[in-house]
C-alpha positions as CSV (number, residue, x, y, z in Angstrom):
1,M,101.9,146.6,119.2
2,R,100.7,144.6,116.2
3,I,97.2,143.1,115.8
4,Y,96.4,141.3,113.3
5,L,92.9,142.1,111.5
6,A,91.7,141.2,108.2
7,S,93.0,143.1,105.4
8,K,90.4,145.9,104.5
9,R,91.2,145.4,100.9
10,R,88.9,142.2,101.0
11,L,86.9,139.8,103.3
12,A,89.5,137.2,103.1
13,V,87.9,134.6,105.0
14,S,89.2,131.7,103.6
15,A,92.2,132.3,104.9
16,I,91.7,133.1,108.7
17,V,90.8,132.2,112.1
18,L,87.8,134.0,113.1
19,A,87.3,135.2,116.5
20,V,83.4,136.0,117.4
21,G,83.1,138.3,115.0
22,I,86.6,139.8,114.5
23,A,88.6,138.4,111.3
24,V,92.0,137.8,112.6
25,L,94.5,137.1,109.6
26,L,96.8,134.4,111.0
27,P,100.0,132.7,109.0
28,A,99.0,129.2,107.5
29,T,100.2,127.4,110.1
30,A,98.7,128.7,112.4
31,L,95.3,127.3,111.0
32,A,96.9,123.6,112.0
33,S,95.5,123.6,115.3
34,G,97.1,120.5,116.6
35,R,95.0,118.2,115.5
36,H,96.6,114.4,115.9
37,H,96.3,112.1,113.2
38,G,93.3,110.0,113.5
39,G,91.3,112.6,116.0
40,P,89.7,114.9,116.0
41,T,91.2,118.6,117.1
42,T,91.0,118.4,120.7
43,W,92.2,120.9,123.3
44,S,93.1,121.0,127.4
45,L,94.1,123.5,129.9
46,S,97.8,123.9,130.3
47,G,98.7,126.0,132.8
48,A,96.6,128.0,135.8
49,V,93.7,130.5,135.6
50,A,95.1,134.0,136.2
51,P,92.7,137.1,136.9
52,A,94.0,139.9,134.6
53,T,94.7,143.8,135.3
54,L,93.3,146.5,133.9
55,K,95.6,149.6,133.5
56,G,94.2,153.4,133.3
57,G,90.3,152.9,132.2
58,P,86.9,153.5,134.2
59,W,86.5,152.4,137.8
60,T,87.0,149.4,138.9
61,L,85.8,147.2,142.1
62,G,89.2,147.5,143.2
63,Q,90.0,151.2,143.7
64,G,87.9,151.4,146.6
65,P,88.1,148.6,147.5
66,A,84.1,147.8,146.4
67,T,83.0,145.3,149.4
68,Y,79.1,143.2,149.3
69,G,78.5,145.9,151.6
70,D,79.9,148.9,149.8
71,P,79.6,147.5,146.4
72,T,80.3,151.3,144.7
73,S,83.2,152.6,146.9
74,G,85.3,154.9,145.4
75,Y,83.1,155.1,141.9
76,C,82.8,159.0,142.7
77,D,85.3,161.2,144.7
78,A,84.3,163.3,147.6
79,T,83.4,166.6,144.9
80,G,81.5,164.4,143.3
81,A,82.9,163.5,140.3
82,V,83.0,160.1,138.6
83,T,86.5,158.2,139.4
84,R,89.0,156.5,137.1
85,N,91.3,153.8,137.0
86,P,94.4,155.2,138.8
87,G,96.9,152.4,138.4
88,A,96.5,148.8,137.8
89,E,93.8,146.9,139.3
90,L,91.8,143.4,138.7
91,F,90.4,144.0,135.4
92,Q,86.3,143.9,136.6
93,P,83.6,144.8,136.6
94,A,83.2,143.5,132.7
95,Y,82.7,140.7,130.7
96,F,82.0,139.5,127.1
97,P,85.1,139.7,126.5
98,N,85.2,140.4,122.4
99,V,89.3,139.3,122.0
100,V,91.7,138.7,118.9
101,G,95.5,138.7,118.0
102,Q,98.0,136.1,117.9
103,G,99.9,134.6,120.5
104,R,100.6,137.5,123.0
105,H,99.6,140.3,121.4
106,L,95.9,140.6,121.9
107,R,93.3,143.4,121.7
108,G,90.2,143.3,123.3
109,F,86.7,145.2,123.2
110,F,84.8,144.4,126.7
111,D,81.3,144.9,128.0
112,Y,82.0,147.4,131.0
113,R,79.1,147.0,134.0
114,P,79.2,148.5,137.4
115,K,76.0,146.6,138.9
116,D,72.7,148.7,138.5
117,T,75.1,151.6,137.9
118,D,76.6,152.0,134.5
119,E,77.4,150.3,131.4
120,A,79.7,151.1,128.2
121,V,82.2,148.9,125.5
122,L,85.7,149.4,126.6
123,A,88.2,148.5,124.6
124,A,92.0,147.3,125.7
125,R,95.0,145.8,124.6
126,S,97.5,143.3,126.2
127,D,101.1,142.0,125.4
128,D,101.3,139.5,127.6
129,G,98.3,136.8,126.6
130,G,96.0,138.5,128.5
131,R,97.2,139.1,131.6
132,T,97.9,142.5,131.7
133,W,95.7,145.0,129.7
134,T,95.4,148.9,128.6
135,A,92.9,150.8,128.4
136,E,92.3,152.2,124.9
137,G,89.4,153.4,125.7
138,Q,85.6,153.8,126.0
139,A,82.6,155.0,124.2
140,L,78.5,154.4,124.1
141,E,78.2,155.1,127.7
142,S,74.4,154.5,129.7
143,N,75.1,156.9,132.5
144,R,77.7,159.3,131.6
145,G,79.1,161.5,135.0
146,Q,76.4,160.2,137.2
147,C,77.5,159.0,140.5
148,P,75.5,155.4,142.0
149,S,71.8,156.3,142.9
150,D,68.7,154.1,143.3
151,A,67.6,155.7,140.3
152,L,70.2,154.7,137.7
153,N,70.4,151.2,136.4
154,D,72.9,149.1,134.0
155,D,71.3,148.6,130.9
156,G,72.8,150.2,128.2
157,Q,74.5,148.6,125.1
158,G,76.3,145.4,125.8
159,H,77.7,142.4,124.4
160,P,79.8,143.9,122.1
161,T,81.6,142.2,118.8
162,V,83.0,143.5,116.4
163,L,83.0,142.2,112.8
164,H,85.2,143.5,109.5
165,M,83.2,143.3,106.1
166,A,83.0,144.6,102.6
167,G,85.7,146.8,104.0
168,K,84.3,148.4,107.4
169,D,84.8,147.2,111.1
170,L,81.5,147.0,112.7
171,L,80.4,146.5,116.3
172,Y,77.5,145.5,117.0
173,T,76.4,146.0,120.7
174,L,73.1,144.4,122.4
175,S,70.2,147.3,123.4
176,R,69.3,145.8,127.1
177,P,66.2,147.9,127.2
178,T,64.6,146.1,124.6
179,A,66.4,142.7,124.1
180,D,65.3,139.3,123.3
181,S,61.8,141.1,122.9
182,A,60.0,140.4,119.5
183,G,61.2,142.4,116.9
184,S,64.2,143.2,118.4
185,Q,67.6,143.9,116.5
186,L,71.3,144.2,117.8
187,L,72.7,147.9,117.1
188,V,75.5,148.6,114.4
189,H,78.1,151.3,114.9
190,R,81.4,151.4,112.6
191,I,84.7,151.8,114.1
192,D,88.4,151.4,113.0
193,A,89.2,148.1,114.6
194,A,92.8,148.7,113.7
195,S,93.5,151.6,114.4
196,E,95.7,153.1,118.3
197,H,91.9,154.1,119.6
198,P,89.7,152.0,118.2
199,L,86.5,154.0,119.7
200,A,87.6,157.6,119.1
201,T,84.6,158.1,116.3
202,L,81.9,156.5,119.1
203,P,79.9,158.8,121.1
204,A,81.0,159.3,124.5
205,A,77.6,158.8,125.9
206,E,74.9,157.0,123.9
207,P,72.1,156.0,126.4
208,V,69.4,153.9,124.5
209,G,65.9,153.3,126.0
210,T,62.8,151.8,124.9
211,G,61.6,154.4,122.4
212,A,58.5,155.0,125.0
213,S,56.4,158.5,125.2
214,T,53.6,159.4,127.1
215,K,51.9,162.5,128.3
216,L,52.1,164.5,131.3
217,T,48.7,164.8,133.3
218,T,49.4,167.8,135.7
219,A,52.0,170.7,135.2
220,V,55.4,170.4,136.5
221,T,58.0,172.7,137.8
222,L,61.5,170.8,137.8
223,P,63.3,169.8,139.3
224,A,60.1,167.9,141.2
225,A,59.5,164.7,142.5
226,T,56.6,163.4,141.0
227,L,55.6,163.3,137.7
228,P,52.3,162.4,136.9
229,A,51.7,160.9,133.6
230,A,49.2,158.9,131.4
231,D,51.3,155.5,131.3
232,T,54.4,155.1,133.0
233,S,54.2,150.8,131.7
234,K,56.8,151.0,128.4
235,F,59.1,152.6,130.6
236,E,62.4,151.3,132.2
237,I,62.1,152.8,136.2
238,P,64.4,153.0,137.9
239,G,65.7,155.4,135.3
240,T,65.5,158.1,133.1
241,V,62.6,160.2,132.2
242,R,62.9,162.6,129.2
243,V,60.6,165.4,129.5
244,K,59.8,168.6,127.1
245,T,59.9,171.9,129.6
246,S,60.5,175.0,128.9
247,E,64.3,174.7,128.8
248,G,63.9,172.2,126.4
249,V,64.3,168.5,126.7
250,V,66.3,167.5,130.0
251,D,66.5,164.4,131.9
252,V,65.0,163.5,135.0
253,R,65.5,160.0,136.5
254,C,63.1,158.4,138.7
255,T,63.1,155.2,141.2
256,G,60.3,154.3,140.8
257,A,56.4,154.7,139.2
258,T,52.7,153.7,140.0
259,A,50.5,153.1,137.1
260,T,50.4,156.6,136.4
261,S,53.2,158.4,137.7
262,F,56.7,158.8,138.2
263,T,57.7,158.9,141.8
264,G,61.5,159.0,143.1
265,C,62.0,161.7,141.2
266,S,65.2,163.9,140.5
267,G,66.6,166.2,138.1
268,G,66.0,168.3,135.4
269,S,64.9,172.3,135.2
270,G,62.0,174.2,133.8
271,T,58.3,174.1,133.8
272,A,56.3,172.0,131.9
273,P,52.6,172.0,131.0
274,A,49.9,169.3,131.9
275,G,50.1,167.3,128.3
276,A,53.7,168.2,127.6
277,T,55.9,165.0,126.0
278,A,58.3,162.4,128.2
279,T,59.9,160.2,126.6
280,T,62.5,157.3,127.0
281,Y,66.2,157.4,125.0
282,A,65.8,156.1,121.3
283,V,65.8,151.9,120.9
284,V,68.3,153.2,118.0
285,P,70.2,156.0,118.2
286,A,71.0,158.6,115.5
287,D,74.4,157.5,114.9
288,A,73.4,153.8,114.6
289,Q,72.0,151.3,112.4
290,A,69.8,148.1,113.6
291,T,70.0,144.4,112.1
292,T,67.3,143.3,110.3
293,G,66.7,139.9,109.7
294,L,68.0,138.3,112.9
295,L,65.3,136.7,115.2
296,S,65.7,138.0,118.9
297,P,69.1,138.3,118.8
298,D,71.3,138.1,121.9
299,G,74.6,138.4,120.9
300,I,76.6,136.6,118.4
301,L,78.0,133.3,119.4
302,G,80.4,133.0,116.3
303,V,81.4,133.6,113.1
304,L,81.7,130.7,110.2
305,P,85.0,131.4,107.9
306,S,83.2,132.0,104.8
307,K,82.9,130.1,101.4
308,D,83.2,133.4,99.2
309,D,84.0,136.7,99.6
310,Y,81.2,138.2,100.1
311,T,79.1,136.6,102.5
312,V,79.6,135.9,106.0
313,T,77.6,133.1,108.2
314,V,77.5,133.7,112.0
315,L,76.1,131.9,114.5
316,Y,74.0,133.8,117.7
317,V,71.7,132.9,120.1
318,Q,68.0,133.9,119.8
319,K,66.4,133.9,123.5
320,Q,62.5,134.3,123.6
321,K,62.3,135.7,126.7
322,D,59.2,134.0,129.2
323,Y,58.3,131.4,126.7
324,F,57.0,129.0,129.2
325,T,54.7,130.1,131.2
326,S,54.1,126.9,133.2
327,P,56.0,124.8,135.1
328,T,53.9,122.0,133.4
329,Q,54.7,122.7,130.1
330,P,56.8,120.4,128.6
331,G,60.3,121.5,128.3
332,A,59.7,124.0,131.6
333,C,62.3,124.4,134.0
334,N,60.7,123.2,137.2
335,V,63.5,123.0,139.6
336,P,62.8,123.4,143.3
337,Y,62.9,126.2,145.1
338,A,64.9,124.9,147.5
339,T,67.8,124.1,145.5
340,L,67.8,127.9,143.7
341,A,68.2,129.2,146.6
342,K,71.7,127.3,147.1
343,I,73.0,129.2,144.9
344,G,71.2,132.6,145.6
345,E,68.7,131.9,142.8
346,G,65.2,131.4,142.5
347,K,61.9,132.9,144.3
348,N,59.8,131.0,147.0
349,K,56.5,132.1,144.6
350,A,54.4,130.2,143.3
351,P,53.7,128.8,140.2
352,L,57.8,129.6,139.0
353,Y,59.6,129.5,142.1
354,G,61.9,132.2,140.0
355,N,62.5,129.2,137.6
356,N,64.1,131.1,134.3
357,E,61.6,129.8,132.0
358,D,63.4,131.8,128.8
359,L,63.7,129.8,125.4
360,A,67.2,130.1,124.1
361,T,68.1,128.8,120.1
362,V,71.7,129.2,118.8
363,R,70.9,130.1,115.1
364,T,72.8,130.9,111.7
365,A,72.2,133.3,109.6
366,T,74.3,135.5,106.5
367,T,74.9,138.6,105.6
368,H,76.4,140.4,102.1
369,D,76.9,144.2,104.3
370,G,76.8,143.6,108.0
371,V,73.7,145.0,108.5
372,H,70.6,143.1,106.5
373,F,70.8,139.3,107.8
374,T,68.9,136.3,106.9
375,D,68.1,133.3,109.0
376,R,69.1,130.0,107.9
377,G,67.6,128.2,110.4
378,P,68.9,126.7,114.1
379,V,71.4,124.4,114.8
380,N,71.8,120.2,115.9
381,G,74.2,119.3,118.7
382,L,74.6,121.9,120.9
383,G,72.2,120.7,123.8
384,D,68.9,121.2,123.9
385,N,67.0,123.9,124.4
386,K,63.5,121.8,126.2
387,D,66.3,120.0,128.6
388,A,65.3,120.2,132.4
389,G,67.6,117.7,133.6
390,P,70.6,118.8,136.2
391,D,73.4,117.6,133.2
392,A,71.1,119.3,130.3
393,T,73.5,122.2,128.2
394,R,69.9,123.9,127.7
395,F,71.3,127.5,127.3
396,V,74.2,128.4,125.2
397,S,76.2,132.1,125.8
398,P,76.1,134.5,123.1
399,S,79.5,134.6,123.2
400,G,82.5,132.2,122.1
401,T,85.0,131.5,119.6
402,V,84.6,129.5,116.2
403,V,88.2,128.2,114.9
404,K,88.8,126.3,111.8
405,N,90.7,123.2,112.1
406,P,93.4,121.8,109.2
407,D,90.9,119.2,107.5
408,G,88.4,121.8,107.4
409,T,86.4,121.4,110.1
410,Y,85.2,123.2,112.6
411,G,85.7,124.1,116.6
412,L,83.5,126.2,119.0
413,F,84.7,127.4,122.5
414,Y,81.5,128.2,124.2
415,G,80.1,128.9,127.3
416,A,76.4,126.8,128.2
417,G,74.1,125.8,131.3
418,N,70.8,124.8,132.4
419,C,67.7,125.3,134.4
420,Y,69.8,124.2,137.9
421,D,71.8,127.9,137.1
422,G,68.1,129.8,137.3
423,D,69.4,131.6,134.4
424,S,69.9,131.4,130.9
425,D,72.4,133.1,130.7
426,G,74.3,130.1,129.7
427,F,77.2,130.3,132.3
428,H,78.0,127.0,134.1
429,Y,80.6,126.1,132.3
430,I,83.0,126.2,129.1
431,G,83.2,123.8,126.7
432,Y,84.3,122.6,122.9
433,A,82.4,121.3,120.2
434,T,83.3,120.3,116.7
435,S,81.9,120.3,113.2
436,K,81.7,120.1,109.7
437,D,79.4,122.5,108.4
438,G,78.7,124.6,111.0
439,V,75.1,123.4,111.5
440,N,75.4,119.8,113.0
441,W,77.8,119.7,115.6
442,K,78.9,117.2,118.6
443,I,80.0,118.5,121.9
444,V,83.6,117.6,123.1
445,N,84.3,119.4,126.0
446,G,80.3,119.2,127.9
447,F,78.9,119.7,130.7
448,G,80.1,116.0,132.7
449,N,84.1,117.2,131.0
450,P,84.3,120.6,130.4
451,L,87.7,122.9,130.0
452,L,86.5,124.7,133.3
453,S,83.3,125.2,135.2
454,A,81.9,127.1,138.1
455,D,82.1,125.3,141.9
456,T,78.5,125.6,143.5
457,T,80.2,124.9,146.6
458,F,81.9,128.6,146.4
459,P,85.7,128.2,147.7
460,Q,87.1,131.0,149.1
461,T,90.7,130.9,147.4
462,S,92.1,132.1,143.9
463,P,91.6,131.1,141.1
464,G,88.4,129.7,141.9
465,L,86.6,132.2,143.3
466,Y,86.9,134.3,140.5
467,Y,84.5,131.9,138.8
468,S,82.5,129.8,140.6
469,G,79.5,131.3,140.4
470,R,79.8,132.2,136.3
471,I,82.1,131.3,133.7
472,Y,81.1,132.2,129.8
473,G,82.6,134.4,127.2
474,P,85.8,132.2,126.0
475,Q,87.8,134.2,123.6
476,V,90.5,131.6,122.1
477,V,93.4,133.0,120.1
478,L,95.7,130.9,118.9
479,G,99.6,130.8,119.0
480,K,101.9,130.9,115.8
481,D,102.7,127.0,116.5
482,G,98.9,126.6,115.8
483,K,99.2,124.0,118.9
484,S,99.1,126.4,121.5
485,A,96.4,128.8,122.3
486,T,95.2,131.5,125.1
487,M,91.2,131.6,126.4
488,V,90.2,134.6,127.4
489,F,86.4,134.3,129.4
490,A,84.3,136.0,132.2
491,G,83.5,135.3,135.8
492,Y,81.6,135.9,138.7
493,R,82.2,134.7,142.7
494,T,78.6,133.9,142.7
495,P,75.7,133.6,140.2
496,K,74.2,136.7,141.3
497,P,77.0,139.9,141.1
498,L,76.2,141.5,144.6
499,P,74.4,138.8,146.9
500,K,73.2,140.6,150.1
501,P,75.6,140.2,153.1
502,G,74.4,137.6,155.4
503,T,73.4,135.2,152.2
504,V,74.3,131.6,153.3
505,L,75.2,129.5,149.6
506,G,76.8,126.6,148.8
507,T,75.9,123.1,147.7
508,D,78.1,121.2,149.9
509,P,76.0,121.5,153.6
510,N,80.3,121.2,155.5
511,A,81.2,124.0,153.6
512,L,79.1,127.1,153.5
513,Y,79.8,130.2,152.5
514,T,78.0,133.8,154.3
515,V,78.6,136.6,152.3
516,G,80.1,139.2,154.2
517,A,79.6,142.3,153.9
518,G,83.2,143.5,153.9
519,D,84.0,140.5,151.7
520,L,85.4,142.0,148.3
521,A,82.9,142.4,145.6
522,T,84.2,140.3,143.0
523,Y,81.8,140.1,139.3
524,R,82.2,140.3,135.8
525,T,86.5,139.8,136.2
526,I,88.3,138.7,133.1
527,L,90.5,136.1,133.3
528,T,93.0,134.0,130.9
529,V,94.3,130.7,131.0
530,P,96.6,129.0,128.0
531,L,95.4,126.1,126.4
532,T,96.7,123.4,124.1
533,A,95.9,121.0,121.8
534,K,96.2,117.3,122.9
């Protein structure tokens, strides 16, 4: 299989198409992305959406199969060992694809994330345009070897993006325990993106944490159900508490916490005296670096072709969590609870009623080495991040594709949403925008005429059921003629990955969907569809 990556001898940005941070070396003809004389480049679907399958790799939803009543069915076998994918199953649960290649030959890096259980980066290849993938390894797993339990979470390293520059392939990940907080940055790992096993040099397991530390207030002998502590407020619970005992630093997993104790704990060994240190995993693991200069990045949206061989300009999404604190603030989301409840979102509690009050801003930044960035400010034209209307483009997802058109303009494939999704992840529709400078954009396919969209009537037939709840992360790879393309993206059956059985969903009162305990759990599905230039 041929993976078309940028030369490792030079950046060669001026002669490449860039797909979410990975440089994809294409022949000159591939840059002619089908632009008709007299108008901008536009794209449309030229075939049916199809769910992808995965050969090998980690556990998949189809093995049990996982259902809404038993969402981790088959994850561990009778001996307590975590299972692997024995054959070919639907490619789920994985999302935030990061895909490069040419024509039908693709390589992808995916955020593998079984709900509330684990997270890892997964590499895979496809030789049929993204319909069938073969696993090529995984790394940076957060809960390696652990069977599902109430003491686990799925907050590891996600949103993978690979960038080639300065002779290096760099993998960027979002550290979820501290993500989107003031001062947070992306993690950076070095890989060989063109090798047969591109993640082989990374740790198989690499949990991350908030960096919190406290002291035990009472001596304990592990395992113990309760760990009395001075302050638990900075720990992510359910999750792992690392305790220094007579046998070294051991992991204890806890299901709950009060202000002064961790509860529902299990695991670990040895004795710890009063005053012993209890910590989380590090914010930045020992083998990783953290970027500098980005502003609370949620991920890299795309990469703009550079004007020289030494500078890379990225589009990224800054996310400020809980920016709005009152529904009366100008720009705050204020969707009625009854409306949000129709899609399984919202909370029947004043004053916010479960509205998402994050502020997401698409910005540009430049870098010379892939670690140190300089923020260049927000872009214009990709919606309005304070528009609370039902047809607004307010939230843009941190995963998309930038392509360069033959006339020098840029095209951006992106995912987006608004207040009426009840979430800031930008997953209501996949759109397309154009720009002459990468800063000032014009939406061509927006909320009213998307390339693809979620469907809150929640159809129960394929392929719509795979992305009726969420749709985002468009990765577009051009064909050799430049007039055709493959788009790989991710979808959910419902906005929440695992709604409780019995939940009634839907915006059409005549076609409501009642979630059944035996219904197949269908979330974080990788899908593909062909595109053609108009």
